[in-house]
N, C-alpha and C positions, 0 to 999 in steps of 0.2 A: 259198134260191133257189126260185123257183116254176117248176114244169114244166107247161107247157100240155098239154092232153090229147093233141094230135098228137105231141108229143115223148115223152110217157109210153108211148103205144102203140107207137111206133117203137123205143124202147129195149127194151121188153118183147119185141117180135118180132125184134130184132136188126137191123132195117133202119136204125136211127139210131144212130150212134156218135159224132157231134159235135153241139155246140150253139154258137151264137154269141150273145154279149151285148155291149152297150155299157155300159161301166162306167168311172168315173174311176179306180178301182183294183179289183182282183179282189174279188169278193164270195164266192168259194169258194176252197178250197185243194185242191191235188193230194192224193189219198188220202182226202179227205173223203167221207162218205156222206150223201146227201140224200134225204129222202122224196119220192116221186113221187105219192103217193096210192095208194089201193087196197092198202096194205100193202107196196108195192114200194120198194126202195132202189136208187139209182144211185150208183156211185162215180165220182168225177172222177179220171181217170188223170193228166191234165195240164191246165194253164191257161197259155195264152200270148197275148200281144198280137200281133195280126197286122195287116198293112197291105194284103195282097192275098189274095184268095180264089179258089180254083180251082173249076171245074165239078164235079170229083169231091167236093170238100169240101161244096159246096152240096147235092149228092145225099145225102151221108153225114149231113147235118143235116136231111134230109127235105124239101128244096125241089126243085121241078121242075127248076130250073136256077140258074145263078149270078146272072142278072139278077133273079130273084124274091127271092133271098136279099139282094142288094144293096139292092133297093127296100125290103124289110122293115127292114133295118138303117138305111137313110136316114131312115125314119119314126120311128126311135127316138133321134134326136139326133145329137150329134157327138162323144160320148166315144169313147175308144179301143175298138176291137173286140177282144174276148177270145174265143179259140177254146178250147172245153172238149172234151176227149176223154172219153167216157163209156162205162161198161159197167154192165150189170145185175148186182146182187149177188144171188146165189142164196140161197134160204132166207128165212125170215120176218125181218122187222125185229125186232131184239131189244127195242125199245121196245114193240112190240105184244105180244110174249110176256110182258114185264114187266107191262104193263097188264092182261093176262088173269089174272094171279095173284091169287086172292082169299083166300089164307091168308097171314097175316103172323105172324112170330115176334115175341116181345117185343123182340128185338134189331133186327128190321126196323123196328118201330114207333119205337123209340128213335132209330135212324139217320135215318128220315124226319123225325121231329120236330126233330132237330138241324139237318138240312138246311133244312127249312122256316123254322126260326127264323133261320138265317143269311140267308135270302132276304128276310125282312122280315115285318112284322105283317100285310100284306095277304093272305098265303097262305091262312090258315084261312077268313077271310070269303069269299074268292073261291071256294074249293073248296066251301064250303057254299052259296053263291049258285048255282053251277052245278048242285049236287045238287038244289036246290029248283026250278030253272028250266032243265031240259035242253032242248036244241034252240032256245034263244033266241039271236038275233043278238048279236054282241059289241057292236054299237052301242047295243043296248038294255040290256045288262048293265053296260057300263062306267060309266055314270052312277050306277047303284046301288052300284057298288063304289067310287065316288069317284075314278075314274081316267079319263084320256083314252082314247079308243078304241085308238090305236096302242100305248100303254103296256099297256093291258089285254090286247091280243092277245099281246104279248111275254111278259107274265106268265103267261098261260094256256099258252103254249108251254113255259115253264119247268116248269109243273106236268105238262104232257104228257111232257116229257123224263124226268120221274121216274116215269112210268107211272100218274099219278093221274087224268088226264083223257083223253078221246078226242074228236077233232074230228069233227063230223058235217057233212053237206052244208050245213046251216044250224046254226050254234051248236056247242055242246059238250055232253058228258055226263060224269059221273064214271065212271071205269073200275071194274071189279071190285076192282082194287087200291086205288083211291081210296075206294071204299065200305068196304072192309075197314079202311082207315086211319081213316076217320071213325068207324066202329063202335068201334074199339079206343081211340079218344081222346076219346070222348064221356063 
């Protein structure tokens, strides 16, 4: 789920505890933790389909009033409205801590190699491509990897979840953990 800057800032300072999305079916789960950017995580406490929205809910979602929230939702289509209760997760994102680890044991290397092998033959070439071309847009890297842009982004997210890459404002870079893995397997 994408958190716009307004929402991230509000969750961080505690002024925003709700979000509203139009989805055919929920795209998040209660108890799930989602990156908000800047190393922050939000936990979704609950997800419910709602038909009516209150003034208080609009303000808890960071809107000036109910009418502004309804206008924003109207511009997003006609799928059901989902209300998400959110809270900031204290402490660093475990994936950021993992990515910062630059020492791998032989067991770590073996486990990563096995995991990457299960993910498919694209993993090593994509990791090496990002290492060679940090900060390059996904739209420019995807053709070099022989992938569609959307699939490339999903695949890079899988590498990121293993702590091997880091998303930049534009593009990606290999994390210290990813660099250690590449050194250990070259």
